[in-house]
C-alpha positions in Angstrom: 9.2 52.2 19.6 8.9 52.1 16.0 5.1 52.1 16.0 4.7 48.2 14.7 3.0 47.5 18.1 0.8 50.4 17.7 -0.2 49.4 14.1 -0.8 45.7 15.2 -3.1 46.9 18.2 -5.0 49.3 15.9 -5.4 46.5 13.3 -6.9 44.2 16.1 -9.1 47.0 17.3 -10.6 47.6 14.0 -10.9 43.7 13.4 -13.0 43.7 16.7 -15.0 46.5 15.8 -15.8 44.9 12.4 -16.8 41.7 14.0 -19.1 43.8 16.6 -20.8 45.4 13.8 -21.4 42.1 12.0 -22.9 40.4 15.1 -25.1 43.5 15.7 -26.3 43.5 12.1 -26.9 39.7 12.2 -29.1 40.4 15.4 -31.2 43.1 14.0 -31.9 41.0 10.9 -32.9 38.0 13.0 -35.1 40.2 15.3 -36.6 42.0 12.1 -37.2 38.5 10.8 -39.0 37.6 14.2 -41.1 40.5 14.1 -42.0 40.1 10.5 -45.9 39.6 9.9 -46.2 37.3 6.8 -48.4 38.8 3.9 -51.0 36.1 4.1 -51.6 37.3 7.9 -52.4 41.0 7.1 -55.9 42.1 6.1 -56.6 44.2 3.1 -58.0 47.6 3.9 -61.6 47.8 2.3 -62.9 51.3 1.4 -66.3 52.2 3.5 -68.8 53.1 1.0 -71.9 53.2 3.2 -72.0 57.0 2.8 -73.1 56.3 -0.9 -76.3 54.5 0.4 -77.2 57.6 2.4 -76.8 60.2 -0.1 -78.8 59.5 -3.4 
């Protein structure tokens, strides 16, 4: 037992974790893009100024 197998296993483990993180990141980005509302579809807030007509 010189530790080379352990190092290789750890390297494979780290590679697998990195691949899982990348896959999760891509899934999140795809979901965010699917949920995104285009700017053209949003409405602009318009202030309500009716109170000024009620009070001269």
